[in-house]
N, C-alpha and C positions, 0 to 999 in steps of 0.2 A: 531776370530776367530782361532783354535790349529791346533798347525802347528807341522810335526814332519821329524824329523831328520833319515836314516833308515843309516848304514854303513855295508858297502861291505868290503869283502874281497873269495877274486879266487884264484884258480892258472892261471895263463898263457893259460894252454890251455882249460882251464873252462870257459874263457868270451868272445867267439862267445857264447858259450848255455848262460851265464848270463846274458848277455844281451836280448835269444831273450827271456826269461823268465821276463825279469825288462819289455821290452813292453806291457807283456799281462797283468802282475798281473797293470803295474802302465802308463799302454798308453800313453808314451812318452819314448825319449828319451833316452838308460843313455851313458851320459858324464862327468859321474869322480866314484869310488867308494866310491860317500854320495848324499846321493840323498834329499832337505827339501822338503817339499811337506803340504797341507791341510789334504790328502787322508791318512787315519789310513787301517792297513793293519797287516795280527798276524803276524807274522815278524815269527815265530817258522812254518811257512809251508817254506822259504827260506832254502833252506841247504845253499846259499850264505851270508845273510844278520847276519851277527854278534852282531847286535843291533839293538835296537831304542832308539834313546829320545824324553818322551817329554817334546816339550820344555813348560816352563813356563817363560818364562824372555829372549828375548834375546835385546839387544842393541854396538853402535861401541862403546859403551862406556860401561864397568866396572864396575866402580861405581855406574851407571845408575844401575844395575844388585844388588850391593847393598841395595843400598838407597830400594829398590822392592823389596828385604828382610825385612831390615824392619817393613816397614812403612806397610805389611802385616802382622811383631807380625806370621810370618811363625813360628812351632814346629811341632817336629815330635819326635819321638822315636829311640830308633834301626836303625840309621841311619850313613854316611858315604857320604863322597866325592871325586868320583874322576875324572883325569884330561884321555878327549879323545882325546890321539895325532890321527892329522892325518898324511897325507902327503900333504894335499896344504898348512897349513902355519904350521908352527917351532914357539916350544914354548918351552921356550931353563927347561932342568928338574927343577933347580932349581925355577923358576918357576915358572909352574904349580906345584909344591909343596905347592911355596909361595898363590899359588889364592882358590886354595882346603880348605889353610887352616882361607879366605880371606870371605869364602863365609861360611864354616861350623859355623865357631862365630860368627853369629846373631842370626842364627835357636837353635831358643827355644826348648829343647828334651834332647835328650839322645845320644851318639856315643856308635856305635855298626861296630867296623872296621872286626873283627870275620865273628858274621855270623847279616847282618844286613836286620834288614824290609826292609825299603826306602833307596837302593844306588842314591843319585845327584848325581849328570857330571854335568864338561865345560867344555868345549873346547873353541875354536877361528878358521872360517873358513872365508878368506885373513881377514877385516875388524868386520868380528862381530862375535860378543862373545853371548853361547848360552847356554842358560843350562836352565836343567832340572829333570824329574828322571831316569831313565838307564834299560833297561831292555835288560836283555842275555844271558835269557835262553835256552837254548838248550835239546828236546824235541823230532826231526826227527831220534836220532839215536836208537830214543826205539826201534825198530825194526831191529837192524841187525845178533844180533843174530835168523836166524830164524833152527829151529832141519832142515832145505832141504837147500837143492843149489847146486847149478852148478858154474864154474867155467866159465862162459861165459855168465854163467847168467846178466841181468842187473843191476849196485850197484844199494841203494836207496838211494845214494843222484844224479844219473840219473834218475830214478823211481819216486823221489820226485821232480822234473826238468819237466819231462814230464808233473806230471798230471798238473802242473799251469801253462805250457803251454798250455792245453788241455784246462781248463776250469778258466785261469783266476780269476777271484772274483769270478764268477759264482759261489757257490757251488751245486744251486739244476738241475742244469744237469746232464743230466740223461747218463753214463759212459761203454763203453765195454772193456774187453782187449777179444779178442778174440784168438789170440794163447797164454792166459798169460801164462802160462811153472807152476811154483813151485813161481806165485805171488806174485814178489813181488812189483808190480807195481800195482795190486788192497790195498793188506795190504798198502801202501802209499796214498791210496786214503781213502781208511777205514776210517785210523787214524787223516784226518782231516775230517772228519763226513760227505762223498762225494758218493754218489749213485751209487756205480759200480761189473759192473756183469764180474767172471770168467770165459771163459770155454779153454780148448783143448783135442785136438783130443787121444794125446797121455793117456790113462789106467791108466795106474802109475803115468806121473808127476803130474797127475789131483789131481790123492789120497798123494800124498807127501804137492800138494797147499793146498789143504781143511786141511789137519797135523798143515801147518803153519799158518791155520785161527785159528783152535782151539788155535792150542798154547798163542796167543793174547785172548784172551777169543771173535774171530769173529765163526761167524757162515758160519759150511761148508760150506753148502748149496750155498752161495752166484757166488763159482765154483764147473762146473760141466765141468762131460765127455764128450762131446759135438764138432764136424765138424762146422765151421764156419758156412758155407755156406751150413747149414739147419736151422742155426736162422730164426728165422719168429720175433722178436721181433722187436721196430725200439728204439734208443737210441738217443740222441744229439751229442753225437765224440764219435768217435772213437781213441783209443791204441793201436795200433799192433808195437811189434815183428814179423819183417816175417818170420819166421824159415829161415835155411842159409844155413843148414845139414853140423854143429860143427860134430852135431851124429850119424847122417843114412848120405844119402842122398837125396839132393831134391833140385830138377831142381829152373830155374829159370820160367821155364812153369809152375813150381808150383806154385809156391812164384806171376805169375802172374796171378791163378783162384784166387789166394787169395782174391790178393788187386780186381776182380773186383767182388766178396763177400761183401765187404766191398757197396758196392753202396747201397742197400739192406739196413743195418743197420740203419745209420747216417745219416745227410749229413756234417761231420766236419772227417776230417782224419790226426792225426797223427804218422805219418809213422817212426817209426825205421827199421832203416837197413844197411845190410853193405857195396851199392853202391847206389850210384844217380841215382833214380828213378821214375825221375823227367818228362822226354815223355811216356813211359808209362804211368803212375798216368796219364797224360797232353791227352794222347791218351784217354784214360779211359770216359773222360770227368773233369776233376778236375782242381782246378788254385793254385796252388803254391803261400803260400802265407807268405812261410817265409820257413828258412832252416837255419842248424849251424849242426856241427859238433863235439864228442865227443869223449874219443880217451882214451884208454887200452896196451899199453903198446903201438905194432903195429896194433892193432886191431882199429882200425877206424867206428867210426859210424856215418850215417845219419840220421838227427832230422827230419824231413818233415813233414812244417802245410797247410793240402789246403782242402779247400772245395769245393762242386759242382760246377760245375758253372750250 
């Protein structure tokens, strides 16, 4: 059975939200920055995964890996071999270079250190050596330069993480962002092939969001100007970054009114709020299943996943 080794990277203030995303992708608890599993996952969906090693051979004996390469007559053109450092097991720099040479020598074909078509990698975690093909492309930053943006809007890292928390591995879910602002969440969901619609009550903001979608080649009509409380369509999950009155007054009662409006839209909610709203969610009939926080300067956002009881 195929195995994969995922390499994670996050800052200290991102750990909680990273662990929350991890839970819905792998249905497991995150214990370290390295995760070995049989589950294939498109690592480019997560901003926290810096690479995936598709394991060809693992063994407690490095010589076993060399023997495997030789006996299988591996042949690749324009390849290179790298050593993946990790925080669990330290391998001296000179040893890591030698291990890479030892791996490269029995592989037929040609080496290309500058523009490799295939990157082989070797690493040692605890007592086991892992050898395979390494993937580390970053595609999620493609929507970074939007024509329209606001200083307090969600950044693309947070927006992408919210989408992963909302859908996990079920990319067939129908998602709605009923207060989508300039469309950051919508853009990130679309880039992952997810069926999503966005709405915003503000005419100018909705227009700018549509321009953002057009800029990246998406159908602008995916976002409409509409009050979320007038929506009649049903979805599988809601991602709601609830307005909190940064640029115009917005009371807590108005926020509660929007929360009430989510009940008829979908059975699952991923809420972004500037305060903990768990008590009010529970009063409305939601069950809190998970929560974490993200921080931008001194500004803290609560990320809450809830389902209707």
